C-alpha positions, 0 to 999 in steps of 0.5 A: 530445460537448460541452465540458463532457462532455470536461472531466468525462471528463478529471476521472474518468479523472484521478481513477482513473489518479491513484489507480492510480498511488497504489496502485501506489506504495505496493505498490512501497514496501511490497514494497521495505520488506519484501525479504528480511524473511520469513526475519528476521521468522520468528525474531523474538520475539513482541514483544507476549508480552514480559513476559507470564507463564504463571501 
């Protein structure tokens, strides 16, 4: 394997690895922000219906 091929392989692996870490971080952050919320969110009033009249 030439040095050019090795550099290309390292770049590809770093790109996919970095993307995987980014997805894992965002998933972890979203899960922590939603912790314990499903019960609380179930009883919230629908904000998009506030002020709507049923004529």
